C-alpha positions in Angstrom: -0.1 -0.3 0.0 1.7 3.6 -1.0 1.5 6.3 1.0 0.4 9.2 -0.4 3.5 11.3 -0.5 1.3 9.9 -0.8 -2.4 3.7 -6.6 -9.1 5.9 -14.6 -11.7 4.2 -15.6 -13.8 7.3 -17.1 -13.7 7.6 -20.8 -12.9 11.1 -20.0 -10.1 11.9 -21.4 -7.2 15.1 -20.5 -9.0 18.0 -23.3 -11.5 20.6 -22.8 -14.3 17.5 -23.1 -13.0 16.3 -19.7 -14.8 16.2 -16.4 -13.3 18.8 -14.1 -13.6 20.9 -11.3 -12.2 24.4 -11.3 -11.1 26.9 -8.8 -11.2 30.7 -9.8 -7.9 31.7 -7.1 -6.0 29.2 -8.1 -6.8 28.1 -11.7 -6.5 24.5 -10.6 -8.7 21.8 -12.1 -8.8 18.1 -12.0 -9.6 15.7 -14.5 -10.0 12.0 -14.9 -7.1 10.7 -17.5 -7.1 7.3 -19.0 -4.1 5.2 -20.2 -4.5 6.6 -23.7 -4.6 10.1 -22.7 -1.6 12.1 -24.1 -0.9 12.9 -20.7 0.6 9.8 -20.1 4.3 10.4 -20.5 4.0 13.7 -18.5 2.6 11.4 -15.6 5.1 9.5 -15.7 7.6 12.0 -15.8 6.0 13.8 -12.3 5.8 10.0 -11.2 10.0 9.7 -11.3 10.5 12.7 -9.9 8.4 12.6 -7.0 8.7 9.3 -5.1 11.7 7.3 -4.6 11.4 3.5 -6.9 11.3 1.9 -3.6 7.6 3.3 -3.4 6.9 4.4 -7.1 4.9 1.7 -9.3 4.7 2.8 -12.9 2.0 4.9 -14.7 0.9 1.9 -17.0 1.0 -0.6 -13.9 -1.1 1.7 -11.8 -3.6 1.7 -14.4 -3.9 -1.9 -15.3 -4.1 -2.4 -11.4 -7.6 -0.6 -11.9 -8.7 -2.6 -14.5 -12.0 -3.6 -12.3 -12.8 0.1 -12.5 -12.3 1.0 -9.3 -8.9 3.3 -9.9 -9.1 6.9 -10.8 -6.4 9.0 -12.4 -6.6 12.3 -12.1 -4.4 15.0 -13.6 -3.7 18.2 -11.2 -3.9 21.0 -14.2 -2.6 24.6 -13.3 -4.1 26.6 -16.5 -3.4 24.4 -19.1 -0.5 22.5 -17.9 -0.8 19.4 -16.1 1.2 20.1 -12.3 1.0 16.8 -11.2 -1.8 13.7 -10.0 -4.0 12.0 -7.9 -4.1 7.9 -7.8 -7.3 7.3 -6.2 -8.7 3.6 -5.2 -12.4 3.6 -4.9 -14.3 0.9 -2.0 -17.8 2.1 -1.6 -17.5 5.1 0.4 -14.0 5.3 1.0 -11.7 7.1 -1.9 -8.2 6.1 -1.1 -5.2 8.5 -1.6 -2.5 5.9 -3.1 -0.4 8.6 -4.8 -0.5 12.4 -4.8 2.3 14.4 -6.8 3.3 17.7 -7.6 5.8 18.3 -10.4 8.9 19.7 -8.2 9.2 23.0 -10.1 5.3 23.5 -9.5 5.4 22.9 -5.8 4.8 26.3 -3.0 2.4 27.5 -5.3 -1.2 26.8 -3.6 -1.7 24.1 -6.2 -1.5 20.9 -3.5 -4.2 22.7 -1.6 -5.9 24.1 -4.1 -6.1 20.3 -5.4 -7.3 18.7 -2.2 -10.2 21.4 -2.1 -11.5 20.0 -5.7 -10.7 16.4 -4.7 -13.3 17.0 -2.1 -15.8 18.3 -4.4 -14.6 15.5 -6.4 -16.0 13.2 -4.0 -19.0 15.2 -1.8 -20.0 12.2 -0.6 -17.4 10.0 0.2 -14.6 9.4 2.9 -11.2 10.6 1.8 -8.3 8.5 3.4 -4.6 8.7 3.3 -2.0 7.7 5.3 1.7 10.0 5.8 4.4 9.2 7.9 4.3 9.9 11.8 6.0 12.9 12.0 9.4 12.7 14.7 11.6 15.0 16.3 14.4 14.3 13.5 12.3 14.4 10.0 10.7 17.8 9.9 9.3 16.9 6.2 7.1 14.5 8.2 5.8 16.7 10.1 5.1 19.5 7.5 3.2 16.9 5.6 1.0 15.9 8.4 -0.1 19.5 8.8 -0.7 20.0 5.4 -3.2 17.7 5.5 -5.0 18.6 8.6 -4.5 22.5 7.3 -6.4 21.5 4.5 -9.4 19.7 6.3 -8.3 16.3 6.9 -8.5 14.6 11.2 -5.7 12.7 12.6 -7.5 8.9 13.0 -5.3 7.8 15.8 -5.1 4.5 13.8 -1.7 3.9 12.2 0.2 1.5 9.9 3.3 0.0 10.0 5.8 -0.9 6.9 9.1 -0.6 5.2 10.5 -0.2 8.8 8.3 3.0 8.7 5.4 4.3 10.6 2.2 5.9 9.0 -0.5 7.8 10.5 -4.2 7.1 8.4 -5.7 10.4 8.2 -9.2 10.8 7.1 -11.6 13.9 5.3 -14.5 13.3 8.3 -13.6 13.4 11.8 -14.4 9.4 12.2 -12.9 6.7 9.8 -15.4 3.8 8.7 -12.6 1.1 10.4 -15.0 -1.6 9.2 -15.3 -0.7 5.6 -11.5 0.5 5.6 -11.3 -3.3 6.5 -12.8 -4.4 3.8 -11.2 -2.4 1.7 -7.5 -3.8 2.5 -9.0 -7.1 1.7 -10.4 -6.3 -1.9 -6.9 -4.2 -2.0 -5.1 -7.7 -1.0 -6.7 -9.0 -4.4 -5.2 -6.9 -6.7 -1.6 -6.1 -5.7 0.8 -8.6 -4.5 2.4 -6.2 -1.9 2.1 -7.0 1.9 -0.7 -5.2 2.9 -0.5 -3.3 6.8 -3.4 -4.0 9.0 -4.0 -0.8 11.0 -3.2 -0.5 14.7 -4.0 2.2 17.1 -0.9 2.4 20.3 -1.5 1.5 23.6 -1.9 4.8 25.4 1.3 6.0 27.3 0.1 5.0 30.9 -0.4 1.5 29.3 3.1 1.3 27.9 4.9 2.5 31.1 2.6 -0.3 33.0 3.5 -2.8 30.8 7.5 -2.2 31.6 7.1 -2.8 35.1 
């Protein structure tokens, strides 16, 4: 399971006829992309420069993993230029943000925040769920990632996962994560990708951890 750093079905392509959701202030729009989109090469370039190899799947593999119709590849456009993308897995009310990237040369322009707002408009009745590395005193970038999501309306759920020797926090666009449905989503995810899918857990309260050391 890839954290959104953060895995289309629609027939629409990345052109003026594609579904889009505009923000006048930032001139940011989202468009559903398909594997035969002319923007595929640009998607792969953004993908390669945004994620380390150990966390990255090729764009073609992401499209292939969505053949059942439960994956949206969404281009993030600033004006007419593709500036980033989301990869969103769909299961019941869950919209799992598997990948989220903005091209390095377009960062710090407010594009990411504007894109998150548009994503919520695209899935108005859904829980958007994502993961990010749990902040610690050593890695400042982890705190900044957490703060980005909180600032843009996500909630810390109190649930975590652990893989690749790293602890991740699960965040949700609603105050309460529907954990029973999320667990069903993880079971579904196990059927379509070969990676080990870690199970969520809640850390024991500090008082319990201290008691266990006696």
